[in-house]
Legacy VTK file of the C-alpha trace (Angstrom):
# vtk DataFile Version 3.0
C-alpha trace
ASCII
DATASET POLYDATA
POINTS 127 float
56.514 -9.238 -3.113
54.205 -9.435 -0.133
50.773 -10.939 -0.243
48.061 -8.726 1.183
46.372 -10.132 4.244
42.637 -9.806 4.271
41.080 -9.535 7.670
37.362 -9.905 8.112
35.510 -6.684 8.680
32.999 -6.894 11.496
29.455 -6.385 10.344
27.413 -4.226 12.643
23.764 -4.814 11.991
21.279 -2.347 13.332
17.725 -3.276 12.559
15.844 -0.267 11.279
12.455 -1.938 11.346
9.553 -0.504 13.270
6.243 -2.148 14.021
3.264 -0.920 12.030
0.768 0.651 14.412
-1.674 1.785 11.745
-2.170 4.882 9.635
-0.405 7.046 12.222
3.045 5.616 11.448
2.618 4.191 7.928
5.146 6.586 6.354
7.840 5.885 8.959
7.089 2.147 8.733
7.434 2.246 4.960
10.690 4.227 5.103
12.367 1.924 7.612
11.090 -1.160 5.810
12.757 0.106 2.623
16.006 0.796 4.504
16.079 -2.784 5.809
15.182 -4.302 2.444
17.816 -2.170 0.690
20.436 -3.434 3.142
19.436 -7.011 2.342
19.138 -6.351 -1.423
15.490 -7.414 -1.364
13.696 -4.142 -2.133
12.333 -5.179 -5.523
10.617 -8.207 -3.972
8.417 -5.915 -1.859
8.237 -2.535 -3.577
8.189 -3.715 -7.158
5.149 -5.003 -8.959
4.521 -8.720 -8.500
6.403 -9.315 -11.756
9.429 -7.198 -10.725
11.368 -10.364 -9.944
9.883 -13.079 -12.128
10.006 -16.657 -10.956
12.787 -18.562 -12.743
11.845 -21.812 -14.389
12.491 -24.504 -11.783
13.263 -27.148 -14.420
15.615 -24.998 -16.498
17.496 -23.372 -13.623
16.880 -25.016 -10.237
19.651 -22.995 -8.556
18.151 -19.658 -9.648
14.691 -20.849 -8.650
15.897 -21.819 -5.176
17.638 -18.423 -4.762
14.452 -16.623 -5.876
12.323 -18.628 -3.457
14.725 -17.957 -0.574
14.892 -14.223 -1.332
11.086 -13.985 -1.339
10.926 -15.850 1.957
13.496 -13.477 3.499
11.572 -10.447 2.255
8.344 -11.887 3.643
9.987 -12.590 7.012
11.220 -8.993 7.228
7.784 -7.682 6.320
5.942 -9.970 8.755
8.157 -8.955 11.687
6.546 -5.510 11.449
2.952 -6.787 11.362
2.458 -8.073 14.892
-0.285 -5.881 16.323
-3.599 -7.655 16.520
-5.458 -4.477 15.547
-3.348 -4.247 12.379
-3.730 -7.888 11.382
-7.458 -7.826 12.147
-7.921 -4.843 9.880
-5.886 -6.502 7.117
-8.035 -9.610 7.471
-11.117 -7.404 7.215
-9.843 -6.252 3.835
-9.461 -9.832 2.622
-5.824 -10.551 3.489
-4.919 -13.862 1.887
-2.329 -15.184 4.336
-1.515 -18.038 1.948
-0.280 -15.567 -0.680
3.510 -15.747 -0.313
4.221 -12.709 -2.515
5.682 -9.954 -0.317
4.651 -7.303 -2.880
1.022 -8.393 -2.402
1.261 -7.943 1.379
2.913 -4.522 1.061
0.280 -3.302 -1.403
-2.507 -4.483 0.891
-0.938 -2.749 3.909
-0.596 0.474 1.915
-4.205 0.194 0.671
-5.529 -0.314 4.201
-3.317 2.136 6.135
-1.757 4.459 3.553
-2.774 8.010 2.693
-6.346 8.083 1.496
-7.243 4.858 3.312
-10.571 4.785 5.133
-10.158 6.180 8.629
-11.450 4.110 11.547
-10.561 3.986 15.196
-8.140 1.183 16.058
-8.614 1.415 19.806
-5.568 2.700 21.621
-3.311 3.404 18.692
LINES 1 128
127 0 1 2 3 4 5 6 7 8 9 10 11 12 13 14 15 16 17 18 19 20 21 22 23 24 25 26 27 28 29 30 31 32 33 34 35 36 37 38 39 40 41 42 43 44 45 46 47 48 49 50 51 52 53 54 55 56 57 58 59 60 61 62 63 64 65 66 67 68 69 70 71 72 73 74 75 76 77 78 79 80 81 82 83 84 85 86 87 88 89 90 91 92 93 94 95 96 97 98 99 100 101 102 103 104 105 106 107 108 109 110 111 112 113 114 115 116 117 118 119 120 121 122 123 124 125 126
């Protein structure tokens, strides 16, 4: 009887993320954000309601709590890599962006409120 030999499969990672420019590309931004989050198994941290992934009790299950905290941080990092334009961040700040709120679902909802369909239309200078 021969033992199967497992060889590592190379992982080719192509980042699907695009930078949010404003209302003009919000749908594409949202689509590619979801693709990236799906690939990282983090979608529910951003697209779900804030309670979609409840915080585990740190005292009862410190390992689960650490995994939850790390997953949220990864989701936030992915989200923040798309929010680099000063015109975008200025507009978010104008709508009361709480940069201390570490919930990625909060940030996504704010972005959608500010730039999504039905959002107030203003000129963002050069977008």
